N, C-alpha and C positions, 0 to 999 in steps of 0.2 A: 578668786582662788582661795582654797581652804583645805581642811583635812577631810579625807575620805574615810568611810567606815564600812567594813564588811561585817554584817551581823545578821543572823537568821536563826530563829529558834528551831528550825529543821535540824540544826547541828545536834540538838538534844536527842535525836533518834538513834544515834550511836550509843547503844545501851551496853555498858560494861558490867552490869550486875551489881547486886547489893554489896555495899562496903568497899567498892573499888574507889580509889582516890580520884581517878580521872573520870569524873561522873558528869552527867548532863547538868546537874545543878551549878556547875561552873559557868556555863553559858547563861543560865537563868539568873545567877547572881550579878553577872555583868549587865544583863538586860534590866534588872531591877535598879541597878545603879544609874544606868543611862536614863531610865524613866524618871528619876528624882533629881538628877544633876543638871546644872545649866550647860554642861558641855554638849549635850545633844542639840542645843539650839545653834551651836557653832560648827557642826560637822555635817557632812553630806553622806547619807547612806547610799552606797554604790550598788547597782544591780549586779547580781551574780550571773555570769555568762558561762554556758557550757563550753568546754574545750575538748579537743580530741585526745585520745590516748597517746598520740605521738609525743605530746609534751611530757607525759610521765615516762614514756619509754626512753627519753633522752637521759633519764637518771636511773630508772629501775629496769631490771631485766624483765622481758616478757614472761618468763616462767614464774617469777615472783608475783607479777600482777595477776596472772591466771590462777595461781595458787591461792591468793587472797580472795579472789572472786569466788572460787570453788568452795573455800572454807566457809564463807558467809552463806552461800547458797545451800550448803549441806548442814548448816547450823552447828558448826563446830564451836566449842566454847572459847577457843583462842587460836591465834596464828603464831607459830614458831615458839613462843614462850608464854607461860601462863599469865604473865603481867599484861600481855597484849590481848586483852579480852575483846571478843567480837560478838555481834549478833547478826541476824539475817540481813539487816540493812547497813551494816558497817562499811561494806565496800562502796555502796552508793554514797554514803555520807563522806567517806574519805575522798572520793572523786569530787564531791561538792566542796570540800575544803580546798583542794587544789584549784577548782574553778574560781572560788572566791579570791584566793591569793593572786591568781593570774589576772583577774579582773581589776584588782587593785594596782598591780604592776602596770597594766596597760593604761589605767586612768592617770597614774602619775606620769608615765612616759609621754602620754598625749596631752599633758598639762591641763587636764580637767580639774585636778586637785594638786596641791603642793606636795602632800605626803598622805600616808594612809595607815590605818591600824586594822588588822584582820583578826576579829574575834572568832576563830575557827577551831574546830576539833574534829577528829583526833589531832593531837599535836604531831610534830614530825621529826625533830632533830636527832632522835635516836635511830630512826629507820636507816639501815644501810642499803646498799644497792640491791641485794637479793634476800634480805630478811628483815623482819620486824623485831624491834626491841622496845622496851620501856614505854608501853602504851601507844607507840607510834606506828602508823600504817604506811603512808607515803611521806617522804621527806619534803614537806611543803616548801621550806626555804631553799633547799637545793634545786628544786624544780623552778622556783622563781629566779634564782641566780642564772640557771641555764637558759631560761626564757629571755632574760635580759641580754645574754651573750648571743644567743642564736637568732632570736626574733627582732631584737632591738639593736643589735650590732655593737654592744658595748665591749670594750677591751679590758676594763678593770672594774670589777665588782667586789665590794667588801661586805662581809657578814660579821656582825658582832653579836655574840651569844652571851647574854648575862643570866640565863637560866642557872639554877644552882647545880644542876647536873651537866657534866661535860657533853657537848654535842658530838658524840662519837660518830653518828651516822653522817653528819655533814662533813666532818674531818675525813672520814673514810672515802667519801665520794670525791672530794676535791684535793686531797693531800699531794697528788702528783702534778698539780697545776699551778701556774704562776699568774693566771689572769683573774683568779678568785682568791682574795685574802680572807682567811678565816681566823677570827679572834674569839677565844672563849674564856670567860671568867667563871669559875665554878669552885665548889667546895673541894678541898684536897681529895684526889681520887683514892687515897689510902683510907679515907673515912666515909666515902659516899659513892653511890651508884653512878656510873657503870664501871668504875675502877680504871678509867682511861683519862687521858688529858694531862699527862705529866709535862713539866716544863721542857723536857728534852725532846718532846714530840714536836718537830718544827717543819715537817713536810718531807717529801721523798722525791729524789731525782730533780726534775725541773721545778718541782714545787717546794724544794728546800728553801726555808726562810719565809714562806707564805702561810704558815700556820703558827699562831702565837697562842700558847696555852698559859693561863695565869691562875694556877691553883691558889685558892684562898683558904686560910686557916679557919676551922670551926670557931664560931663566935665572932668572926669579923663583921664589921658594920659599915656605916656610911663613910667614915673617915678612911677606912682601909680601901674601900672601893674607889674613893676619890683619889687616893694616892696611886692606885694601880692605873687609873685613867691618866693621871698627870705624867707618871713615869714611863708608862708602856703603851697604853692603848692609843692615846692621841698622837704621840710621835710616830707610831707605826702607821696609823691611818694617814697622817699628813705626808709621810714619805711615799706611800702608795698612790695617793691622789685618786681615790675611786671616782668613777663616773656615776655610780649609784650606791646607796647604802641600804643594806637589809639588816633588820634586828630580829634575832630569835629572842622574843620578849617573854621569858619565863619569870614569874613573880614568886617562885618558891624559895628564894633567898630571903624572903620577908621573915621577920622574927617569929611570928606565930606558926609558921608552916610546919606540918607534922613530918615531912619527909627529909628534913635537913636540919642543920644546927647553925644557921647564919642569923644575922641581926640587922638586916636592912630595913629601913623605914620607907614609907611612901616618898618622903623627901629625898631619900637616897636614890630611889628609882627616877625621880624627877630630875635630879642632878645628872645622872648618867644620860638620860634622854636629852637634856639640854646640851650637854657636851657633844653628843652625836648629831644633834640638829645643827650645831655650829659647824661641824665637819661637812654635813650635807650642804649647808649654805655656802661654804667656802669652795668645795670641790665638785659638788654634784648638781649644781643649779637647783638645790633644795630636794632632790629626788631621794626620798626616804620612805621605805615601806617596812612596817613593823608587824610581826606575826606572833600571835599568842602561842606560847609553849606551855610551861608548867605553872603551878600556883594552886595549892590544894586546901588552904584555909580560906573559906569563902569570904568572910569579912575583910581579911587582909587582901585577897585578890581584888575585890571591888575597889578598895581604897587605892591600891597601887595602880590599877588600870586607870582609874580616874586621874591620878597624879600624872601618869604617863601621857594621857590624852590632853590634859591641860597644857603641857609643854608643847605638844605637837600643834595645837590650835593657835598658839602664840605666834 
């Protein structure tokens, strides 16, 4: 039993164009790190299995799925907003991202591996039910959570999002539900895209109390995130007692990242990963699946992904 990895350079074929921060080189940088690091010797690369569109339709409207497919086929430059740049193959690669994530979920649930990291793109946590936002096509982590509930019969799934940007799409999809706990640590929405994720956004109706937003001040670093975990994240997870834990693993809160103003180090990401792994050990029979979201400084991305993986393989 070990850590599973979803990685394929085919993800580079989602071409966002010159100068776009969510670029194919992100996957290449992770691949280069894997090729030179000892972590590759201790992980299992999982096969990517094609799934049917029904899994995506559990989260996204059929009209949006068709609209994304058509926009790519007709070579539109973006879908919904200019930030969500696409090319002719983007729909295919977005499907492959979902395929990879669901393959990892199944491998963990079938106890082929203890946990898994999915180095996929495009990222997903900004995608809402019927529209793209912030570089994201399909909400990979929301689809994974729904898959855990519908196909694996889980009653309580937790999502922790430590990307520097609020996971507005994930919140939008699940904020009415009490079976999926969503926790997001992100830079203060008054200072950072997408401008959502205030502390008073706590869920709606039956979902009230199952959304926890923790805005972090610009400049916050490892100690501040450690405090947020100790005071809020861990107590909330322990009360919820999840049966599986999903991580929206964005590494754009790293100090050098160009799209935000935070100061996390690789050690800070390792600490958060370690705390989440302890929760998975205690409540989830180790069932933890981590999905790549943001991270746009390539050297920092590589170092932080390596630190994240080293904790998972322990």
